[in-house]
A tleap script that builds the chain and sets N, CA, C and O, in Angstrom:
source leaprc.protein.ff14SB
mol = sequence {
  NCYS HIE ARG GLY PHE ASN SER ARG SER ASN
  LEU ARG SER HIE MET ARG ILE HIE THR LEU
  ASP LYS PRO PHE VAL CYS ARG PHE CYS ASN
  ARG ARG PHE SER GLN SER SER THR LEU ARG
  ASN HIE VAL ARG LEU HIE THR GLY GLU ARG
  PRO TYR LYS CYS GLN VAL CYS GLN SER ALA
  TYR SER GLN LEU ALA GLY LEU ARG ALA HIE
  GLN LYS SER ALA ARG CHIE
}
set mol.1.N position { 143.046 93.600 68.319 }
set mol.1.CA position { 143.029 92.443 69.162 }
set mol.1.C position { 144.452 92.140 69.892 }
set mol.1.O position { 145.518 92.184 69.279 }
set mol.2.N position { 144.353 91.862 71.117 }
set mol.2.CA position { 145.539 91.789 71.930 }
set mol.2.C position { 145.842 90.385 72.418 }
set mol.2.O position { 146.512 90.196 73.434 }
set mol.3.N position { 145.345 89.412 71.691 }
set mol.3.CA position { 145.588 87.978 72.078 }
set mol.3.C position { 147.033 87.571 71.799 }
set mol.3.O position { 147.661 88.071 70.866 }
set mol.4.N position { 147.523 86.709 72.572 }
set mol.4.CA position { 148.961 86.189 72.470 }
set mol.4.C position { 148.799 84.767 72.007 }
set mol.4.O position { 147.796 84.101 72.264 }
set mol.5.N position { 149.859 84.315 71.291 }
set mol.5.CA position { 149.834 82.985 70.830 }
set mol.5.C position { 151.331 82.298 71.054 }
set mol.5.O position { 152.371 82.956 71.060 }
set mol.6.N position { 151.263 80.973 71.222 }
set mol.6.CA position { 152.543 80.433 71.501 }
set mol.6.C position { 153.232 79.899 70.194 }
set mol.6.O position { 154.314 79.314 70.253 }
set mol.7.N position { 152.575 80.117 69.021 }
set mol.7.CA position { 153.235 79.593 67.866 }
set mol.7.C position { 152.770 80.522 66.718 }
set mol.7.O position { 151.711 81.146 66.773 }
set mol.8.N position { 153.608 80.573 65.699 }
set mol.8.CA position { 153.270 81.348 64.474 }
set mol.8.C position { 152.092 80.850 63.816 }
set mol.8.O position { 151.264 81.653 63.384 }
set mol.9.N position { 151.920 79.548 63.687 }
set mol.9.CA position { 150.828 78.887 63.012 }
set mol.9.C position { 149.449 79.149 63.710 }
set mol.9.O position { 148.413 79.242 63.051 }
set mol.10.N position { 149.483 79.266 65.078 }
set mol.10.CA position { 148.228 79.668 65.763 }
set mol.10.C position { 147.893 81.151 65.423 }
set mol.10.O position { 146.758 81.489 65.086 }
set mol.11.N position { 148.880 81.973 65.523 }
set mol.11.CA position { 148.752 83.356 65.178 }
set mol.11.C position { 148.208 83.554 63.743 }
set mol.11.O position { 147.268 84.332 63.581 }
set mol.12.N position { 148.734 82.909 62.717 }
set mol.12.CA position { 148.206 83.049 61.436 }
set mol.12.C position { 146.838 82.445 61.333 }
set mol.12.O position { 146.023 83.005 60.600 }
set mol.13.N position { 146.500 81.374 61.983 }
set mol.13.CA position { 145.190 80.844 61.931 }
set mol.13.C position { 144.130 81.853 62.558 }
set mol.13.O position { 143.012 82.014 62.067 }
set mol.14.N position { 144.598 82.533 63.718 }
set mol.14.CA position { 143.718 83.492 64.304 }
set mol.14.C position { 143.619 84.738 63.415 }
set mol.14.O position { 142.550 85.347 63.406 }
set mol.15.N position { 144.615 85.155 62.690 }
set mol.15.CA position { 144.609 86.370 61.888 }
set mol.15.C position { 143.578 86.270 60.814 }
set mol.15.O position { 143.031 87.286 60.384 }
set mol.16.N position { 143.285 85.038 60.352 }
set mol.16.CA position { 142.279 84.892 59.291 }
set mol.16.C position { 140.968 85.326 59.710 }
set mol.16.O position { 140.196 85.777 58.864 }
set mol.17.N position { 140.609 85.234 61.006 }
set mol.17.CA position { 139.329 85.751 61.474 }
set mol.17.C position { 139.201 87.299 61.230 }
set mol.17.O position { 138.162 87.809 60.812 }
set mol.18.N position { 140.326 87.992 61.522 }
set mol.18.CA position { 140.297 89.375 61.303 }
set mol.18.C position { 140.333 89.913 59.829 }
set mol.18.O position { 139.741 90.945 59.511 }
set mol.19.N position { 141.059 89.158 58.953 }
set mol.19.CA position { 141.224 89.545 57.634 }
set mol.19.C position { 140.173 88.980 56.730 }
set mol.19.O position { 140.172 89.267 55.533 }
set mol.20.N position { 139.281 88.189 57.262 }
set mol.20.CA position { 138.218 87.511 56.495 }
set mol.20.C position { 138.777 86.591 55.351 }
set mol.20.O position { 138.042 86.255 54.421 }
set mol.21.N position { 140.115 86.180 55.433 }
set mol.21.CA position { 140.609 85.164 54.572 }
set mol.21.C position { 139.965 83.833 54.899 }
set mol.21.O position { 139.970 83.400 56.051 }
set mol.22.N position { 139.397 83.170 53.866 }
set mol.22.CA position { 138.640 81.889 53.994 }
set mol.22.C position { 139.162 80.873 53.052 }
set mol.22.O position { 138.474 80.529 52.091 }
set mol.23.N position { 140.393 80.344 53.277 }
set mol.23.CA position { 141.014 79.469 52.265 }
set mol.23.C position { 140.436 78.066 52.243 }
set mol.23.O position { 140.832 77.310 51.356 }
set mol.24.N position { 139.535 77.635 53.128 }
set mol.24.CA position { 139.080 76.329 53.230 }
set mol.24.C position { 137.724 76.216 52.621 }
set mol.24.O position { 136.802 76.821 53.168 }
set mol.25.N position { 137.501 75.513 51.557 }
set mol.25.CA position { 136.245 75.429 50.778 }
set mol.25.C position { 135.652 74.113 50.808 }
set mol.25.O position { 136.318 73.100 50.597 }
set mol.26.N position { 134.236 74.100 51.102 }
set mol.26.CA position { 133.510 72.822 51.146 }
set mol.26.C position { 133.396 72.306 49.658 }
set mol.26.O position { 133.014 73.044 48.750 }
set mol.27.N position { 133.724 71.106 49.490 }
set mol.27.CA position { 133.570 70.420 48.171 }
set mol.27.C position { 132.162 70.133 47.699 }
set mol.27.O position { 131.872 69.835 46.540 }
set mol.28.N position { 131.313 70.253 48.709 }
set mol.28.CA position { 129.861 70.000 48.317 }
set mol.28.C position { 129.041 71.230 47.964 }
set mol.28.O position { 128.170 71.186 47.095 }
set mol.29.N position { 129.332 72.318 48.645 }
set mol.29.CA position { 128.456 73.566 48.407 }
set mol.29.C position { 129.243 74.831 48.156 }
set mol.29.O position { 128.680 75.900 47.924 }
set mol.30.N position { 130.652 74.681 48.211 }
set mol.30.CA position { 131.554 75.769 47.946 }
set mol.30.C position { 131.606 76.876 48.988 }
set mol.30.O position { 132.230 77.911 48.754 }
set mol.31.N position { 130.933 76.669 50.187 }
set mol.31.CA position { 131.006 77.597 51.283 }
set mol.31.C position { 132.439 77.687 51.745 }
set mol.31.O position { 133.150 76.685 51.678 }
set mol.32.N position { 132.909 78.843 52.216 }
set mol.32.CA position { 134.311 79.035 52.549 }
set mol.32.C position { 134.397 79.279 54.028 }
set mol.32.O position { 133.499 79.856 54.642 }
set mol.33.N position { 135.592 78.787 54.634 }
set mol.33.CA position { 135.757 78.867 56.055 }
set mol.33.C position { 137.220 79.345 56.317 }
set mol.33.O position { 138.137 79.099 55.534 }
set mol.34.N position { 137.369 80.040 57.468 }
set mol.34.CA position { 138.685 80.541 57.822 }
set mol.34.C position { 139.497 79.493 58.599 }
set mol.34.O position { 140.721 79.590 58.687 }
set mol.35.N position { 138.814 78.504 59.154 }
set mol.35.CA position { 139.467 77.508 59.977 }
set mol.35.C position { 139.188 76.042 59.359 }
set mol.35.O position { 138.043 75.738 59.024 }
set mol.36.N position { 140.151 75.240 59.234 }
set mol.36.CA position { 139.994 73.855 58.676 }
set mol.36.C position { 139.112 73.093 59.591 }
set mol.36.O position { 138.364 72.260 59.079 }
set mol.37.N position { 139.097 73.265 60.880 }
set mol.37.CA position { 138.199 72.555 61.771 }
set mol.37.C position { 136.760 72.916 61.585 }
set mol.37.O position { 135.896 72.055 61.755 }
set mol.38.N position { 136.459 74.123 61.251 }
set mol.38.CA position { 135.109 74.499 61.049 }
set mol.38.C position { 134.634 73.887 59.708 }
set mol.38.O position { 133.485 73.456 59.615 }
set mol.39.N position { 135.459 73.845 58.715 }
set mol.39.CA position { 135.142 73.154 57.460 }
set mol.39.C position { 134.837 71.660 57.707 }
set mol.39.O position { 133.871 71.100 57.189 }
set mol.40.N position { 135.726 71.039 58.538 }
set mol.40.CA position { 135.546 69.627 58.843 }
set mol.40.C position { 134.158 69.341 59.466 }
set mol.40.O position { 133.476 68.387 59.090 }
set mol.41.N position { 133.764 70.201 60.431 }
set mol.41.CA position { 132.448 70.037 61.110 }
set mol.41.C position { 131.295 70.343 59.985 }
set mol.41.O position { 130.269 69.664 59.952 }
set mol.42.N position { 131.509 71.282 59.182 }
set mol.42.CA position { 130.532 71.615 58.149 }
set mol.42.C position { 130.351 70.464 57.232 }
set mol.42.O position { 129.210 70.117 56.927 }
set mol.43.N position { 131.369 69.860 56.780 }
set mol.43.CA position { 131.283 68.723 55.753 }
set mol.43.C position { 130.473 67.599 56.303 }
set mol.43.O position { 129.825 66.897 55.527 }
set mol.44.N position { 130.462 67.362 57.686 }
set mol.44.CA position { 129.735 66.317 58.292 }
set mol.44.C position { 128.129 66.537 58.043 }
set mol.44.O position { 127.330 65.600 58.068 }
set mol.45.N position { 127.793 67.801 57.819 }
set mol.45.CA position { 126.294 68.069 57.556 }
set mol.45.C position { 125.923 67.447 56.219 }
set mol.45.O position { 124.796 66.997 56.013 }
set mol.46.N position { 126.901 67.433 55.310 }
set mol.46.CA position { 126.671 66.851 53.984 }
set mol.46.C position { 126.739 65.400 53.997 }
set mol.46.O position { 125.923 64.738 53.356 }
set mol.47.N position { 127.688 64.849 54.706 }
set mol.47.CA position { 128.012 63.365 54.671 }
set mol.47.C position { 127.285 62.576 55.572 }
set mol.47.O position { 127.194 61.361 55.399 }
set mol.48.N position { 126.676 63.241 56.668 }
set mol.48.CA position { 125.882 62.526 57.683 }
set mol.48.C position { 126.877 61.811 58.680 }
set mol.48.O position { 126.417 61.016 59.499 }
set mol.49.N position { 128.215 62.071 58.630 }
set mol.49.CA position { 129.082 61.409 59.565 }
set mol.49.C position { 128.685 61.845 61.012 }
set mol.49.O position { 128.355 63.002 61.272 }
set mol.50.N position { 128.733 60.938 61.847 }
set mol.50.CA position { 128.453 61.245 63.333 }
set mol.50.C position { 129.418 60.498 64.157 }
set mol.50.O position { 129.075 59.436 64.677 }
set mol.51.N position { 130.616 60.986 64.313 }
set mol.51.CA position { 131.659 60.191 64.975 }
set mol.51.C position { 131.594 60.251 66.521 }
set mol.51.O position { 132.371 59.564 67.184 }
set mol.52.N position { 130.750 60.999 67.064 }
set mol.52.CA position { 130.652 61.155 68.608 }
set mol.52.C position { 129.510 60.366 69.049 }
set mol.52.O position { 128.365 60.767 68.836 }
set mol.53.N position { 129.754 59.248 69.663 }
set mol.53.CA position { 128.670 58.361 70.171 }
set mol.53.C position { 128.625 58.245 71.652 }
set mol.53.O position { 129.626 58.179 72.366 }
set mol.54.N position { 127.364 58.225 72.071 }
set mol.54.CA position { 127.112 58.073 73.548 }
set mol.54.C position { 127.330 56.538 73.916 }
set mol.54.O position { 126.824 55.648 73.232 }
set mol.55.N position { 128.050 56.303 74.947 }
set mol.55.CA position { 128.392 54.957 75.335 }
set mol.55.C position { 127.198 54.292 76.030 }
set mol.55.O position { 127.119 53.068 76.130 }
set mol.56.N position { 126.242 55.161 76.523 }
set mol.56.CA position { 125.122 54.543 77.178 }
set mol.56.C position { 123.980 54.170 76.295 }
set mol.56.O position { 123.398 53.102 76.482 }
set mol.57.N position { 123.629 54.978 75.352 }
set mol.57.CA position { 122.444 54.788 74.442 }
set mol.57.C position { 122.761 54.661 72.952 }
set mol.57.O position { 121.911 54.322 72.129 }
set mol.58.N position { 123.995 54.943 72.659 }
set mol.58.CA position { 124.532 54.780 71.328 }
set mol.58.C position { 123.988 55.979 70.379 }
set mol.58.O position { 124.216 55.901 69.172 }
set mol.59.N position { 123.300 57.044 70.880 }
set mol.59.CA position { 123.035 58.187 70.118 }
set mol.59.C position { 124.359 58.765 69.538 }
set mol.59.O position { 125.429 58.672 70.139 }
set mol.60.N position { 124.219 59.336 68.396 }
set mol.60.CA position { 125.467 59.737 67.705 }
set mol.60.C position { 125.345 61.212 67.249 }
set mol.60.O position { 124.236 61.678 66.989 }
set mol.61.N position { 126.462 61.942 67.153 }
set mol.61.CA position { 126.433 63.413 66.989 }
set mol.61.C position { 127.727 63.699 66.028 }
set mol.61.O position { 128.792 63.083 66.083 }
set mol.62.N position { 127.419 64.711 65.185 }
set mol.62.CA position { 128.469 65.210 64.247 }
set mol.62.C position { 129.522 66.022 64.996 }
set mol.62.O position { 130.667 66.109 64.554 }
set mol.63.N position { 129.136 66.624 66.140 }
set mol.63.CA position { 130.099 67.498 66.888 }
set mol.63.C position { 130.126 67.010 68.305 }
set mol.63.O position { 129.165 66.496 68.875 }
set mol.64.N position { 131.340 67.222 68.835 }
set mol.64.CA position { 131.539 66.789 70.258 }
set mol.64.C position { 130.670 67.643 71.197 }
set mol.64.O position { 130.298 67.105 72.241 }
set mol.65.N position { 130.312 68.884 70.953 }
set mol.65.CA position { 129.395 69.685 71.734 }
set mol.65.C position { 128.074 69.069 71.781 }
set mol.65.O position { 127.428 69.160 72.825 }
set mol.66.N position { 127.574 68.426 70.728 }
set mol.66.CA position { 126.315 67.783 70.734 }
set mol.66.C position { 126.289 66.572 71.707 }
set mol.66.O position { 125.359 66.395 72.494 }
set mol.67.N position { 127.266 65.824 71.618 }
set mol.67.CA position { 127.408 64.689 72.579 }
set mol.67.C position { 127.448 65.117 74.036 }
set mol.67.O position { 126.772 64.546 74.892 }
set mol.68.N position { 128.248 66.127 74.292 }
set mol.68.CA position { 128.374 66.640 75.597 }
set mol.68.C position { 126.996 67.195 76.203 }
set mol.68.O position { 126.669 66.985 77.370 }
set mol.69.N position { 126.294 67.858 75.372 }
set mol.69.CA position { 125.047 68.419 75.745 }
set mol.69.C position { 124.011 67.301 75.975 }
set mol.69.O position { 123.116 67.413 76.812 }
set mol.70.N position { 124.170 66.240 75.210 }
set mol.70.CA position { 123.333 65.007 75.399 }
set mol.70.C position { 123.660 64.368 76.774 }
set mol.70.O position { 122.771 64.014 77.549 }
set mol.71.N position { 124.871 64.252 77.013 }
set mol.71.CA position { 125.340 63.536 78.267 }
set mol.71.C position { 124.870 64.311 79.529 }
set mol.71.O position { 124.571 63.721 80.567 }
set mol.72.N position { 124.820 65.638 79.392 }
set mol.72.CA position { 124.336 66.421 80.549 }
set mol.72.C position { 122.848 66.446 80.727 }
set mol.72.O position { 122.331 66.861 81.764 }
set mol.73.N position { 122.151 65.986 79.679 }
set mol.73.CA position { 120.647 66.069 79.740 }
set mol.73.C position { 120.075 64.837 80.332 }
set mol.73.O position { 120.796 63.912 80.704 }
set mol.74.N position { 118.745 64.818 80.424 }
set mol.74.CA position { 118.080 63.614 81.057 }
set mol.74.C position { 117.677 62.634 79.980 }
set mol.74.O position { 116.885 61.728 80.240 }
set mol.75.N position { 118.168 62.781 78.853 }
set mol.75.CA position { 117.737 61.929 77.724 }
set mol.75.C position { 118.449 60.549 77.678 }
set mol.75.O position { 118.251 59.758 76.756 }
set mol.76.N position { 119.281 60.299 78.709 }
set mol.76.CA position { 119.951 58.967 78.740 }
set mol.76.C position { 119.043 57.943 79.103 }
set mol.76.O position { 119.427 56.775 79.178 }
savepdb mol mol.pdb
quit
């Protein structure tokens, strides 16, 4: 991989993808993740947390991508 990074922490985080190192563990199901942000999104499946809310219709989503897809659709 020839990606460049502006900090050592970003490089270390990226390297876990290649080494299959998964230090972040879900406390509910013990599934492991290489990125803390991926674990955070996964935990929301267990907790039901939906922090991303539509300002028009109050639909809520566990991930920002879900809200953005909703906003682009005709479901408003």
